N, C-alpha and C positions, 0 to 999 in steps of 0.2 A: 331598710338599708338605702344607702345614698346613691342617687344615679345623676348621670350627667344632665344637665337641663336642655330642654328641647329648644327649637328655633323660636319658638314664641313665648315660651314661660319665663325666662329668667335671662338677662343680658350676660351676666358672668357664669361659666360655669363652676357645677359642684365635683369635687372631687370623687372617684370612683370608690366603691365600699370596700374593694381589696387594699386601697390605696389607704383610707382612714384606718383600716385595721393594722397594717403596716406602721403606720405613722404613730399609733397608739403602743405598739410594741416597741416601736425604737424610742419613743418618749419614756416609756416605763425603765426600759434598758439604761439610758443617759441620767434619767434622774436617779436610777440606783446607784450609778457609778457616783455621781455628786454625792450621794449619800454616805457612801463608804469613804470617799476622801474627806467629808467633813466629820464624821466620827473619828476618823484616823488622825484629824488635825486637833490644834488647841481649843476651837470652839466646841467640838463634840457634837454639833447639831447641824440639820441642813438649814442653809438661810431661806429667808422668804422670797428672796430675790430669785434664787435657784428655782425655787417650788412653783413660781409664777412663769419664768423665762423659759424653762426647757418645754413645760407643755405647750406654750404660744409658739414657740419655735418647732416643735414637732407637728402642731397643727397647721402651720404655714407650708410645711415640707411636705405634706399629703396633697397639695394642689402641683407636685412637680410633674405631673404628667398632662395636665390640662391647661396649666398656666405656669410654666418653669420660669419663666422670668420674674413674674410677680411673686412667685414663690421663692425665688434666690434672693430679690431684693428685700422681701420682708422677714427672712431669716438673717440676712446679714444685718439688716437692722436691729432685730432684737439681740442679735449677738454683740454689735456693738455697744448699745446700752448697756447690756451686761457686763461689759469690760469696763466701760466708762463709769460705773457704779462703783467699781473698785472691788467686784466679786472674784473669788478664786478662780484660776484658771482651771478649765475641767473637761469632761466629755461632751460639753455642748458645741464644742469646736467640731465635732463630726457631723451634726448636722449642716454646718457650712461646706464640708466637704461633699455630703451627699447631694445638697443644691447646685453645687457647681459642676457637679458630674452631669446632673439631669439636665441642666440649661444647655451644655455643650452636646449632650447626646441628642436633645429633642429639637434643637434650633439651630440656624445656620451658624457659619464660622464669623461672622461679622455681628451679628445679634450676641451669639454668646460671649465673643471677644469683649463687646462692650460692656455687657452684664458682667463679667467676671473681673473686668479691670476696674469697674467701680466698686464691686464688693471688696477688691484688694486694697484699693485706696481707703476706702471706709474703715476695713479692720486695721490698716497701717495706721491711720490718725488715731483709732483708740487706743491702739497698743503703746504709740509713742507718749501720749498723756502720763503713762505710767513707768515709764523706762526714766533710768538716771542718766540724764544728758551729760554727766562728769566722762563718764564710760564712752568715746565717741566710736570707738572700733566695735565693742561690744552691741551696743544701740545699733549701729548699722547692720551689723550681723543678724541682730534678732528681726530687725524691721526688713530685711530682704528674705529672710527665712521663713517666717509666721507666714505671709502671703503664698509665698512660693510652695510650702508644704500643704496649706488648708486651702488653698485657690488654684494654683498653676498647675500643680499635679493631677487634682481630680479632672480638672478642666481638659487638659492634654487626654486623660483616659476615657473620657467622654466623646472626644472629637475622634479619638480611635475607633472605639464602639460604633459611634455614627458611620464613620467612614467604611467599616468592614460591614454593617448592616444595608449600606446602599450597595457595595459591591454584591453581596449575595443577591440583593435584589434584582439587581441588573443581569447577574448571572442567570436567574430564574427566568427573567424576562427573555434573555437569548435563548434560553433552552426552550421557551415557550414558542418562540419565532422559528427557532430551527426545525421543531417538530411539526409545527404548521407549514413550512417550507417542506419538508420531506414527505409529507402526507399529500400536498399539493402536487409535488412530482410523482408520486406515485399513483395519484389518480389520473395525470396526463400520461403516464405510461400505460396505465390500465386502457384509457380511451385510445391511444394510439394503437395498442394491440388489437382492440377490438375493431375500430375503424378500419385498419389496415388490412386486416384478414377479411373483413367483411366485403371491402371495395375490391380487393383482389378476387376472391371467388366470385363476386357478380361479374366483375371483367372478363374472366375466364369464361364464364357460362354463359355471358353475352357473345363472347367471340366464337365460342361453338354453334351458338345460335345461328350466328350470321353466315357461318361456314356451310352449315347443313339445312339452312332453311329452304333452299329450293330441291335438294337431292332427297333429304331425308327430314320430311314436315314433322313425324312424331319425334324424333330427336330434338328438334327445335322446341318443340311443347315441352318437353321433357327440362331442357335447360331454362326455359322461361319460368317454368314452376320451380326449379331450384333456384333461380334467380329470387323468385319473392319469397320463397322459404327461407333463403338465407340473409336476405334483407330484412325481414321479421325478427330472424334470431339476432343479428347484430343490433338492432334497435333495441329490444329487450335486454340485451347485455349491456349496451350503453347506458339504457335507463337505469339498471340497476347500480351500475358503477357511480353514475352521477347522484343516484338517490340514498342508496344505502351503502357506498362504497366497499362493494361486496362484503355483505354479512356472510355469506357463504361462498368462498373463494372457489373457483374451478379447480378440480383435482384432475389425478390421472386417469380416474375413471371416466373424464368426459373426453379424452383424446379420441375414442370410438367415435362419437358423434362427430366430432371435428372432422376425422378422415372420412365419414359418409359424406358430408356435406360436399367434401371435395370430388369425391365419387360421382355425386349426383350431376355433375357438369360432365360427365364422361371421359374424366380422368383416371385412368388405373393407378392406385395407390395401395401399396403394401403395408400393412402394420404388424411388426413383430414387437412382442414384449417379453423380455428375459428377467427372470428374477421374481421377486414378491413384491407387486406394488403396494401391497398394506403395510409394507415397513416402514414407508416414507412419511414424514411429519407432514401438517398441513402447508407449511412453508414450502417445502421442498416439492410437495406434490403440486401444488398451484404453479411453482417455476417449470415444472415438467410440462404442464398443459401450455404455458405460455411460451415455452421455449419450441415445442413443436409447433404452436400456431403461427410463431414467427416466421419459423424456419419454411413451411410450407408456404407462408404469404411471400417470402423471397422467390422461393423456386417459381411458383405462379406469375409473380410481377417480373422477375429478371431472367430467367433461366428458359423459359419459353419450352419446356421439354416435355416428353409425351409420357412416360412412366416415373413415377415416385415410389419411393421406399421409406418409410419411416419407421426407425426402430429406436427403442429405448431400454433401458436396463437398469437395474438397482445393483449396487454392489457396496456391501458395507463393511467387509472385511478384508477385502484382496487390497484395497486402496483407499485413500483418504476423502475419496469423491464419493457422496451418496448415491449419485445416480451419472448416468451417459446416455447423450441422445444423439443419434446420428439421422441425418435425412439425405438421402442419396438421389439422384436422377439421371437417368439414362436415355438416350434416343432423342431425336430432334423430331417434334411435333408441331402444334399450331404455334405460332408466334404471339408472343406475350401483347396484350392489348393496352396500349398507352404506357409501355414501359420501356426504358432506356438504361444504357450502361452507367448513365452519369447520375440516375436519379437514385432515391431512397438511401437506406442506410445499410444495406447491404449486411455483410456477415457481423459487423460492429453491433447490430440490432439484434441477432441471434445471441452473441455472446453477452451482451449486458444483463440479461435477465439470471443467467447462469453464475455470475459473479456476486448477485447480491447475496443469496444463501451460499452454497458451494457446488458447482457443478463443472462439466467437461463436455462441450458441445463439439461436433464435428460435422463436417458437410463436404460430401464427396461427389463427384460427378462422373 
């Protein structure tokens, strides 16, 4: 089998094996066409010129993939010599069509235009030597039609194929770039959810520790231990998000652990689950976890309230939403640490996760 030459073996590349096979089949078909025309004509036999020119042109066409310009020029030269020799017109012109299509398909518009223009001029000159100059109008029509049919039309078809291939390649690149951007955005959201919730819990527990440090040292110790546990858990989640992009995404079963970490700081949280959590798919289940996490984070950072109640339910048949999540807070307790009304994303950060699959968040006070 013939392979393309390597960088250090030959300066001129060899055609691929499949191109050689295709050229052999095409040459055999063209040669058979010439033989049929010859047997139907007055001579009754295939001429020696056709028997040599057709295989030579087909062999030159086999380079159309690795050297399309050289292939087009050699095929055009062989066909011009065939016409100048006074041989009958026949299927050999199909090889010109294929080479012009290939050069326009695989080379730039400038290179393909110059190559096809040279081939058209050469074929027109060869044809002009065999026409009767006394019939001016017929001669001009033939001289214009011949290169137009065998050179211009296939060149335009090749240019169109090249344009469509380039457009498809650009579309694939845009899809890859868009997918990478969406993945980076997803990771950024994951990092925001993890870091925001972890910092909010730590700030809340630190505020509790500062408040009860003198009066209830035991509670201060509990808050400090909760700070350490929350920090370690947030770091582990952050590392998992950056390293594995959540190979195992959080689910609704992790909501109870999330609530327990908030309770460890001395803040009473009520968790109510309605429905069957097992019916949710992985994406919606992860969204439930993130939604509860984000809403608890916003309550801890902005509301400064004493009592929290978190509830979520599944509703598969009663409405078009697969889940509904509610976080309610009542009563005024410790002031939020480092929080203000103008900072944070507020309710918009709660509704964003639910819009990605489908969901209906609600927050009441």
